[in-house]
PyMOL CGO cylinders between C-alpha atoms (Angstrom):
from pymol import cmd
from pymol.cgo import CYLINDER

trace = [
    CYLINDER, 95.57, -178.66, 27.56, 96.40, -175.11, 28.69, 0.3, 1, 1, 1, 1, 1, 1,
    CYLINDER, 96.40, -175.11, 28.69, 98.51, -176.38, 31.59, 0.3, 1, 1, 1, 1, 1, 1,
    CYLINDER, 98.51, -176.38, 31.59, 100.64, -178.16, 28.98, 0.3, 1, 1, 1, 1, 1, 1,
    CYLINDER, 100.64, -178.16, 28.98, 101.08, -174.91, 27.08, 0.3, 1, 1, 1, 1, 1, 1,
    CYLINDER, 101.08, -174.91, 27.08, 102.00, -173.02, 30.25, 0.3, 1, 1, 1, 1, 1, 1,
    CYLINDER, 102.00, -173.02, 30.25, 104.54, -175.72, 31.13, 0.3, 1, 1, 1, 1, 1, 1,
    CYLINDER, 104.54, -175.72, 31.13, 106.26, -175.53, 27.76, 0.3, 1, 1, 1, 1, 1, 1,
    CYLINDER, 106.26, -175.53, 27.76, 106.04, -171.80, 27.28, 0.3, 1, 1, 1, 1, 1, 1,
    CYLINDER, 106.04, -171.80, 27.28, 107.88, -171.32, 30.55, 0.3, 1, 1, 1, 1, 1, 1,
    CYLINDER, 107.88, -171.32, 30.55, 105.56, -168.66, 31.87, 0.3, 1, 1, 1, 1, 1, 1,
    CYLINDER, 105.56, -168.66, 31.87, 106.18, -169.49, 35.53, 0.3, 1, 1, 1, 1, 1, 1,
    CYLINDER, 106.18, -169.49, 35.53, 109.16, -171.37, 36.95, 0.3, 1, 1, 1, 1, 1, 1,
    CYLINDER, 109.16, -171.37, 36.95, 107.42, -172.44, 40.19, 0.3, 1, 1, 1, 1, 1, 1,
    CYLINDER, 107.42, -172.44, 40.19, 104.53, -173.80, 38.15, 0.3, 1, 1, 1, 1, 1, 1,
    CYLINDER, 104.53, -173.80, 38.15, 106.99, -175.80, 36.06, 0.3, 1, 1, 1, 1, 1, 1,
    CYLINDER, 106.99, -175.80, 36.06, 108.62, -177.34, 39.11, 0.3, 1, 1, 1, 1, 1, 1,
    CYLINDER, 108.62, -177.34, 39.11, 105.29, -178.25, 40.73, 0.3, 1, 1, 1, 1, 1, 1,
    CYLINDER, 105.29, -178.25, 40.73, 103.77, -179.39, 37.43, 0.3, 1, 1, 1, 1, 1, 1,
    CYLINDER, 103.77, -179.39, 37.43, 106.54, -181.80, 36.49, 0.3, 1, 1, 1, 1, 1, 1,
    CYLINDER, 106.54, -181.80, 36.49, 105.13, -184.40, 38.85, 0.3, 1, 1, 1, 1, 1, 1,
    CYLINDER, 105.13, -184.40, 38.85, 101.65, -184.12, 37.39, 0.3, 1, 1, 1, 1, 1, 1,
    CYLINDER, 101.65, -184.12, 37.39, 102.78, -185.23, 33.91, 0.3, 1, 1, 1, 1, 1, 1,
    CYLINDER, 102.78, -185.23, 33.91, 103.42, -188.90, 33.19, 0.3, 1, 1, 1, 1, 1, 1,
    CYLINDER, 103.42, -188.90, 33.19, 105.27, -189.26, 29.86, 0.3, 1, 1, 1, 1, 1, 1,
    CYLINDER, 105.27, -189.26, 29.86, 106.03, -192.51, 28.04, 0.3, 1, 1, 1, 1, 1, 1,
    CYLINDER, 106.03, -192.51, 28.04, 108.37, -192.70, 25.04, 0.3, 1, 1, 1, 1, 1, 1,
    CYLINDER, 108.37, -192.70, 25.04, 106.55, -194.79, 22.41, 0.3, 1, 1, 1, 1, 1, 1,
    CYLINDER, 106.55, -194.79, 22.41, 108.97, -194.63, 19.52, 0.3, 1, 1, 1, 1, 1, 1,
    CYLINDER, 108.97, -194.63, 19.52, 112.39, -193.44, 18.39, 0.3, 1, 1, 1, 1, 1, 1,
    CYLINDER, 112.39, -193.44, 18.39, 113.81, -193.50, 14.86, 0.3, 1, 1, 1, 1, 1, 1,
    CYLINDER, 113.81, -193.50, 14.86, 116.37, -191.30, 13.19, 0.3, 1, 1, 1, 1, 1, 1,
    CYLINDER, 116.37, -191.30, 13.19, 116.10, -187.81, 14.62, 0.3, 1, 1, 1, 1, 1, 1,
    CYLINDER, 116.10, -187.81, 14.62, 112.48, -188.24, 15.76, 0.3, 1, 1, 1, 1, 1, 1,
    CYLINDER, 112.48, -188.24, 15.76, 110.68, -189.61, 18.79, 0.3, 1, 1, 1, 1, 1, 1,
    CYLINDER, 110.68, -189.61, 18.79, 107.03, -189.94, 19.86, 0.3, 1, 1, 1, 1, 1, 1,
    CYLINDER, 107.03, -189.94, 19.86, 105.82, -189.46, 23.44, 0.3, 1, 1, 1, 1, 1, 1,
    CYLINDER, 105.82, -189.46, 23.44, 102.44, -190.05, 25.08, 0.3, 1, 1, 1, 1, 1, 1,
    CYLINDER, 102.44, -190.05, 25.08, 101.80, -187.71, 28.01, 0.3, 1, 1, 1, 1, 1, 1,
    CYLINDER, 101.80, -187.71, 28.01, 99.09, -187.98, 30.65, 0.3, 1, 1, 1, 1, 1, 1,
    CYLINDER, 99.09, -187.98, 30.65, 98.18, -185.02, 32.86, 0.3, 1, 1, 1, 1, 1, 1,
    CYLINDER, 98.18, -185.02, 32.86, 97.44, -186.83, 36.11, 0.3, 1, 1, 1, 1, 1, 1,
    CYLINDER, 97.44, -186.83, 36.11, 95.60, -183.83, 37.58, 0.3, 1, 1, 1, 1, 1, 1,
    CYLINDER, 95.60, -183.83, 37.58, 92.85, -183.61, 34.96, 0.3, 1, 1, 1, 1, 1, 1,
    CYLINDER, 92.85, -183.61, 34.96, 93.23, -186.81, 32.92, 0.3, 1, 1, 1, 1, 1, 1,
    CYLINDER, 93.23, -186.81, 32.92, 94.06, -185.07, 29.64, 0.3, 1, 1, 1, 1, 1, 1,
    CYLINDER, 94.06, -185.07, 29.64, 96.24, -186.95, 27.14, 0.3, 1, 1, 1, 1, 1, 1,
    CYLINDER, 96.24, -186.95, 27.14, 98.40, -185.84, 24.25, 0.3, 1, 1, 1, 1, 1, 1,
    CYLINDER, 98.40, -185.84, 24.25, 100.86, -187.39, 21.82, 0.3, 1, 1, 1, 1, 1, 1,
    CYLINDER, 100.86, -187.39, 21.82, 103.90, -185.54, 20.47, 0.3, 1, 1, 1, 1, 1, 1,
    CYLINDER, 103.90, -185.54, 20.47, 106.16, -186.34, 17.53, 0.3, 1, 1, 1, 1, 1, 1,
    CYLINDER, 106.16, -186.34, 17.53, 109.32, -184.29, 18.00, 0.3, 1, 1, 1, 1, 1, 1,
    CYLINDER, 109.32, -184.29, 18.00, 112.84, -183.73, 16.83, 0.3, 1, 1, 1, 1, 1, 1,
    CYLINDER, 112.84, -183.73, 16.83, 115.63, -181.58, 18.23, 0.3, 1, 1, 1, 1, 1, 1,
    CYLINDER, 115.63, -181.58, 18.23, 118.57, -179.94, 16.49, 0.3, 1, 1, 1, 1, 1, 1,
    CYLINDER, 118.57, -179.94, 16.49, 122.12, -179.22, 17.67, 0.3, 1, 1, 1, 1, 1, 1,
    CYLINDER, 122.12, -179.22, 17.67, 121.01, -175.85, 19.10, 0.3, 1, 1, 1, 1, 1, 1,
    CYLINDER, 121.01, -175.85, 19.10, 118.54, -177.64, 21.45, 0.3, 1, 1, 1, 1, 1, 1,
    CYLINDER, 118.54, -177.64, 21.45, 115.57, -176.26, 19.50, 0.3, 1, 1, 1, 1, 1, 1,
    CYLINDER, 115.57, -176.26, 19.50, 112.53, -178.53, 19.24, 0.3, 1, 1, 1, 1, 1, 1,
    CYLINDER, 112.53, -178.53, 19.24, 110.09, -179.04, 16.36, 0.3, 1, 1, 1, 1, 1, 1,
    CYLINDER, 110.09, -179.04, 16.36, 106.91, -180.70, 17.60, 0.3, 1, 1, 1, 1, 1, 1,
    CYLINDER, 106.91, -180.70, 17.60, 103.61, -181.89, 16.16, 0.3, 1, 1, 1, 1, 1, 1,
    CYLINDER, 103.61, -181.89, 16.16, 101.29, -182.48, 19.11, 0.3, 1, 1, 1, 1, 1, 1,
    CYLINDER, 101.29, -182.48, 19.11, 97.85, -184.10, 19.05, 0.3, 1, 1, 1, 1, 1, 1,
    CYLINDER, 97.85, -184.10, 19.05, 95.36, -183.82, 21.93, 0.3, 1, 1, 1, 1, 1, 1,
    CYLINDER, 95.36, -183.82, 21.93, 92.50, -185.97, 23.14, 0.3, 1, 1, 1, 1, 1, 1,
    CYLINDER, 92.50, -185.97, 23.14, 90.05, -183.18, 22.23, 0.3, 1, 1, 1, 1, 1, 1,
    CYLINDER, 90.05, -183.18, 22.23, 91.01, -183.51, 18.53, 0.3, 1, 1, 1, 1, 1, 1,
    CYLINDER, 91.01, -183.51, 18.53, 93.35, -180.51, 18.38, 0.3, 1, 1, 1, 1, 1, 1,
    CYLINDER, 93.35, -180.51, 18.38, 96.65, -180.67, 16.45, 0.3, 1, 1, 1, 1, 1, 1,
    CYLINDER, 96.65, -180.67, 16.45, 99.30, -178.01, 17.11, 0.3, 1, 1, 1, 1, 1, 1,
    CYLINDER, 99.30, -178.01, 17.11, 102.69, -177.39, 15.52, 0.3, 1, 1, 1, 1, 1, 1,
    CYLINDER, 102.69, -177.39, 15.52, 105.23, -175.96, 18.00, 0.3, 1, 1, 1, 1, 1, 1,
    CYLINDER, 105.23, -175.96, 18.00, 108.80, -174.73, 17.64, 0.3, 1, 1, 1, 1, 1, 1,
    CYLINDER, 108.80, -174.73, 17.64, 110.59, -174.26, 20.97, 0.3, 1, 1, 1, 1, 1, 1,
    CYLINDER, 110.59, -174.26, 20.97, 113.85, -172.50, 21.74, 0.3, 1, 1, 1, 1, 1, 1,
    CYLINDER, 113.85, -172.50, 21.74, 114.85, -171.99, 25.39, 0.3, 1, 1, 1, 1, 1, 1,
    CYLINDER, 114.85, -171.99, 25.39, 116.88, -168.90, 24.41, 0.3, 1, 1, 1, 1, 1, 1,
    CYLINDER, 116.88, -168.90, 24.41, 113.84, -167.05, 23.02, 0.3, 1, 1, 1, 1, 1, 1,
    CYLINDER, 113.84, -167.05, 23.02, 111.98, -164.47, 25.07, 0.3, 1, 1, 1, 1, 1, 1,
    CYLINDER, 111.98, -164.47, 25.07, 109.10, -163.60, 22.77, 0.3, 1, 1, 1, 1, 1, 1,
    CYLINDER, 109.10, -163.60, 22.77, 106.39, -161.18, 23.83, 0.3, 1, 1, 1, 1, 1, 1,
    CYLINDER, 106.39, -161.18, 23.83, 102.94, -162.79, 23.41, 0.3, 1, 1, 1, 1, 1, 1,
    CYLINDER, 102.94, -162.79, 23.41, 101.57, -161.88, 19.99, 0.3, 1, 1, 1, 1, 1, 1,
    CYLINDER, 101.57, -161.88, 19.99, 100.48, -163.17, 16.61, 0.3, 1, 1, 1, 1, 1, 1,
    CYLINDER, 100.48, -163.17, 16.61, 103.36, -163.86, 14.22, 0.3, 1, 1, 1, 1, 1, 1,
    CYLINDER, 103.36, -163.86, 14.22, 103.82, -164.91, 10.63, 0.3, 1, 1, 1, 1, 1, 1,
    CYLINDER, 103.82, -164.91, 10.63, 106.54, -167.44, 9.91, 0.3, 1, 1, 1, 1, 1, 1,
    CYLINDER, 106.54, -167.44, 9.91, 107.64, -169.83, 7.19, 0.3, 1, 1, 1, 1, 1, 1,
    CYLINDER, 107.64, -169.83, 7.19, 108.10, -173.56, 7.33, 0.3, 1, 1, 1, 1, 1, 1,
    CYLINDER, 108.10, -173.56, 7.33, 110.32, -174.80, 4.49, 0.3, 1, 1, 1, 1, 1, 1,
    CYLINDER, 110.32, -174.80, 4.49, 110.15, -178.53, 3.85, 0.3, 1, 1, 1, 1, 1, 1,
    CYLINDER, 110.15, -178.53, 3.85, 112.70, -179.31, 1.17, 0.3, 1, 1, 1, 1, 1, 1,
    CYLINDER, 112.70, -179.31, 1.17, 111.32, -177.25, -1.75, 0.3, 1, 1, 1, 1, 1, 1,
    CYLINDER, 111.32, -177.25, -1.75, 107.84, -176.77, -0.28, 0.3, 1, 1, 1, 1, 1, 1,
    CYLINDER, 107.84, -176.77, -0.28, 107.12, -173.42, 1.37, 0.3, 1, 1, 1, 1, 1, 1,
    CYLINDER, 107.12, -173.42, 1.37, 104.39, -172.99, 3.97, 0.3, 1, 1, 1, 1, 1, 1,
    CYLINDER, 104.39, -172.99, 3.97, 103.45, -169.47, 5.08, 0.3, 1, 1, 1, 1, 1, 1,
    CYLINDER, 103.45, -169.47, 5.08, 101.91, -169.68, 8.54, 0.3, 1, 1, 1, 1, 1, 1,
    CYLINDER, 101.91, -169.68, 8.54, 100.07, -167.21, 10.74, 0.3, 1, 1, 1, 1, 1, 1,
    CYLINDER, 100.07, -167.21, 10.74, 100.42, -168.41, 14.30, 0.3, 1, 1, 1, 1, 1, 1,
    CYLINDER, 100.42, -168.41, 14.30, 101.12, -167.34, 17.85, 0.3, 1, 1, 1, 1, 1, 1,
    CYLINDER, 101.12, -167.34, 17.85, 104.29, -166.63, 19.78, 0.3, 1, 1, 1, 1, 1, 1,
    CYLINDER, 104.29, -166.63, 19.78, 104.96, -166.42, 23.49, 0.3, 1, 1, 1, 1, 1, 1,
    CYLINDER, 104.96, -166.42, 23.49, 107.97, -167.02, 25.68, 0.3, 1, 1, 1, 1, 1, 1,
    CYLINDER, 107.97, -167.02, 25.68, 110.04, -169.82, 24.23, 0.3, 1, 1, 1, 1, 1, 1,
    CYLINDER, 110.04, -169.82, 24.23, 107.66, -170.97, 21.49, 0.3, 1, 1, 1, 1, 1, 1,
    CYLINDER, 107.66, -170.97, 21.49, 105.88, -170.26, 18.26, 0.3, 1, 1, 1, 1, 1, 1,
    CYLINDER, 105.88, -170.26, 18.26, 102.84, -172.34, 17.40, 0.3, 1, 1, 1, 1, 1, 1,
    CYLINDER, 102.84, -172.34, 17.40, 99.91, -172.82, 15.10, 0.3, 1, 1, 1, 1, 1, 1,
    CYLINDER, 99.91, -172.82, 15.10, 96.81, -174.94, 15.41, 0.3, 1, 1, 1, 1, 1, 1,
    CYLINDER, 96.81, -174.94, 15.41, 96.39, -177.14, 12.33, 0.3, 1, 1, 1, 1, 1, 1,
    CYLINDER, 96.39, -177.14, 12.33, 92.62, -176.64, 12.04, 0.3, 1, 1, 1, 1, 1, 1,
    CYLINDER, 92.62, -176.64, 12.04, 92.13, -177.10, 8.30, 0.3, 1, 1, 1, 1, 1, 1,
    CYLINDER, 92.13, -177.10, 8.30, 92.15, -180.89, 7.92, 0.3, 1, 1, 1, 1, 1, 1,
    CYLINDER, 92.15, -180.89, 7.92, 93.05, -180.90, 4.21, 0.3, 1, 1, 1, 1, 1, 1,
    CYLINDER, 93.05, -180.90, 4.21, 95.96, -178.48, 4.65, 0.3, 1, 1, 1, 1, 1, 1,
    CYLINDER, 95.96, -178.48, 4.65, 97.08, -180.27, 7.82, 0.3, 1, 1, 1, 1, 1, 1,
    CYLINDER, 97.08, -180.27, 7.82, 97.11, -183.60, 5.97, 0.3, 1, 1, 1, 1, 1, 1,
    CYLINDER, 97.11, -183.60, 5.97, 99.12, -182.07, 3.11, 0.3, 1, 1, 1, 1, 1, 1,
    CYLINDER, 99.12, -182.07, 3.11, 101.56, -180.47, 5.57, 0.3, 1, 1, 1, 1, 1, 1,
    CYLINDER, 101.56, -180.47, 5.57, 102.07, -183.74, 7.48, 0.3, 1, 1, 1, 1, 1, 1,
    CYLINDER, 102.07, -183.74, 7.48, 102.61, -185.65, 4.22, 0.3, 1, 1, 1, 1, 1, 1,
    CYLINDER, 102.61, -185.65, 4.22, 105.28, -183.10, 3.24, 0.3, 1, 1, 1, 1, 1, 1,
    CYLINDER, 105.28, -183.10, 3.24, 106.95, -183.60, 6.65, 0.3, 1, 1, 1, 1, 1, 1,
    CYLINDER, 106.95, -183.60, 6.65, 106.85, -187.38, 6.30, 0.3, 1, 1, 1, 1, 1, 1,
    CYLINDER, 106.85, -187.38, 6.30, 108.35, -187.31, 2.79, 0.3, 1, 1, 1, 1, 1, 1,
    CYLINDER, 108.35, -187.31, 2.79, 110.90, -184.55, 3.33, 0.3, 1, 1, 1, 1, 1, 1,
    CYLINDER, 110.90, -184.55, 3.33, 114.55, -184.72, 4.28, 0.3, 1, 1, 1, 1, 1, 1,
    CYLINDER, 114.55, -184.72, 4.28, 114.82, -181.42, 6.16, 0.3, 1, 1, 1, 1, 1, 1,
    CYLINDER, 114.82, -181.42, 6.16, 112.62, -178.69, 7.57, 0.3, 1, 1, 1, 1, 1, 1,
    CYLINDER, 112.62, -178.69, 7.57, 113.57, -175.10, 8.31, 0.3, 1, 1, 1, 1, 1, 1,
    CYLINDER, 113.57, -175.10, 8.31, 111.66, -172.38, 10.13, 0.3, 1, 1, 1, 1, 1, 1,
    CYLINDER, 111.66, -172.38, 10.13, 112.13, -168.76, 9.08, 0.3, 1, 1, 1, 1, 1, 1,
    CYLINDER, 112.13, -168.76, 9.08, 110.70, -165.48, 10.25, 0.3, 1, 1, 1, 1, 1, 1,
    CYLINDER, 110.70, -165.48, 10.25, 108.54, -163.34, 7.95, 0.3, 1, 1, 1, 1, 1, 1,
    CYLINDER, 108.54, -163.34, 7.95, 111.73, -161.66, 6.65, 0.3, 1, 1, 1, 1, 1, 1,
    CYLINDER, 111.73, -161.66, 6.65, 112.82, -165.13, 5.46, 0.3, 1, 1, 1, 1, 1, 1,
    CYLINDER, 112.82, -165.13, 5.46, 115.72, -165.31, 7.95, 0.3, 1, 1, 1, 1, 1, 1,
    CYLINDER, 115.72, -165.31, 7.95, 116.16, -168.92, 9.09, 0.3, 1, 1, 1, 1, 1, 1,
    CYLINDER, 116.16, -168.92, 9.09, 115.73, -169.31, 12.81, 0.3, 1, 1, 1, 1, 1, 1,
    CYLINDER, 115.73, -169.31, 12.81, 115.81, -173.11, 13.06, 0.3, 1, 1, 1, 1, 1, 1,
    CYLINDER, 115.81, -173.11, 13.06, 116.56, -176.20, 10.93, 0.3, 1, 1, 1, 1, 1, 1,
    CYLINDER, 116.56, -176.20, 10.93, 115.76, -179.84, 11.65, 0.3, 1, 1, 1, 1, 1, 1,
    CYLINDER, 115.76, -179.84, 11.65, 116.33, -183.26, 10.13, 0.3, 1, 1, 1, 1, 1, 1,
    CYLINDER, 116.33, -183.26, 10.13, 113.31, -185.20, 8.94, 0.3, 1, 1, 1, 1, 1, 1,
    CYLINDER, 113.31, -185.20, 8.94, 115.15, -188.54, 9.23, 0.3, 1, 1, 1, 1, 1, 1,
    CYLINDER, 115.15, -188.54, 9.23, 112.61, -190.85, 10.83, 0.3, 1, 1, 1, 1, 1, 1,
    CYLINDER, 112.61, -190.85, 10.83, 109.72, -188.40, 10.46, 0.3, 1, 1, 1, 1, 1, 1,
    CYLINDER, 109.72, -188.40, 10.46, 107.59, -190.71, 8.32, 0.3, 1, 1, 1, 1, 1, 1,
    CYLINDER, 107.59, -190.71, 8.32, 107.58, -193.52, 10.88, 0.3, 1, 1, 1, 1, 1, 1,
    CYLINDER, 107.58, -193.52, 10.88, 107.26, -191.05, 13.76, 0.3, 1, 1, 1, 1, 1, 1,
    CYLINDER, 107.26, -191.05, 13.76, 104.24, -189.33, 12.22, 0.3, 1, 1, 1, 1, 1, 1,
    CYLINDER, 104.24, -189.33, 12.22, 102.63, -192.70, 11.55, 0.3, 1, 1, 1, 1, 1, 1,
    CYLINDER, 102.63, -192.70, 11.55, 103.17, -193.64, 15.21, 0.3, 1, 1, 1, 1, 1, 1,
    CYLINDER, 103.17, -193.64, 15.21, 101.80, -190.22, 16.22, 0.3, 1, 1, 1, 1, 1, 1,
    CYLINDER, 101.80, -190.22, 16.22, 98.58, -190.87, 14.27, 0.3, 1, 1, 1, 1, 1, 1,
    CYLINDER, 98.58, -190.87, 14.27, 98.22, -194.30, 15.92, 0.3, 1, 1, 1, 1, 1, 1,
    CYLINDER, 98.22, -194.30, 15.92, 98.75, -192.70, 19.32, 0.3, 1, 1, 1, 1, 1, 1,
    CYLINDER, 98.75, -192.70, 19.32, 96.22, -189.98, 18.54, 0.3, 1, 1, 1, 1, 1, 1,
    CYLINDER, 96.22, -189.98, 18.54, 93.64, -192.55, 17.41, 0.3, 1, 1, 1, 1, 1, 1,
    CYLINDER, 93.64, -192.55, 17.41, 94.13, -194.36, 20.72, 0.3, 1, 1, 1, 1, 1, 1,
    CYLINDER, 94.13, -194.36, 20.72, 93.63, -191.30, 22.90, 0.3, 1, 1, 1, 1, 1, 1,
    CYLINDER, 93.63, -191.30, 22.90, 90.62, -190.15, 20.87, 0.3, 1, 1, 1, 1, 1, 1,
    CYLINDER, 90.62, -190.15, 20.87, 88.98, -193.56, 21.27, 0.3, 1, 1, 1, 1, 1, 1,
    CYLINDER, 88.98, -193.56, 21.27, 90.04, -193.91, 24.90, 0.3, 1, 1, 1, 1, 1, 1,
    CYLINDER, 90.04, -193.91, 24.90, 88.50, -190.68, 26.18, 0.3, 1, 1, 1, 1, 1, 1,
    CYLINDER, 88.50, -190.68, 26.18, 84.72, -191.01, 25.77, 0.3, 1, 1, 1, 1, 1, 1,
    CYLINDER, 84.72, -191.01, 25.77, 84.15, -189.21, 29.08, 0.3, 1, 1, 1, 1, 1, 1,
    CYLINDER, 84.15, -189.21, 29.08, 85.37, -185.99, 27.43, 0.3, 1, 1, 1, 1, 1, 1,
    CYLINDER, 85.37, -185.99, 27.43, 82.70, -186.12, 24.74, 0.3, 1, 1, 1, 1, 1, 1,
    CYLINDER, 82.70, -186.12, 24.74, 79.03, -185.23, 25.18, 0.3, 1, 1, 1, 1, 1, 1,
    CYLINDER, 79.03, -185.23, 25.18, 77.14, -188.56, 24.75, 0.3, 1, 1, 1, 1, 1, 1,
    CYLINDER, 77.14, -188.56, 24.75, 73.89, -186.83, 23.77, 0.3, 1, 1, 1, 1, 1, 1,
]
cmd.load_cgo(trace, "trace")
């Protein structure tokens, strides 16, 4: 999973160029502004599913699920150059306001959605909403995205995640 983070956070250009061949990505779904990809890391066998949307500024909003059970929300912007640190940010889904303490590094901010109940509520808000905005802790908007197609994309994401969780028994301790 960490190689995936290094690839997307752009920490090393040579690693990105060499790593591109080790990732096999299949587009599973596209609707509205959203798409769902299944990615396989051919070097270590790890799998992840991503439901993503991009805006006109080439920023990406991503909900990514991993075969180890982890769910991470990412926002990427190639123009960012963020020093690694903890950050607080807001996710505004229509009238719902989510205050998030996450991490930032390079071209991304992220948060692991560890609390299942809150994660479920957050994903339901995404699926039902019409737009999502990301703001810094000063409430200045830094990105906005359409949620057109998010409901179907998040449903496909959950199906994909179920498949990779079931399909990776070698990663779990059988005892």
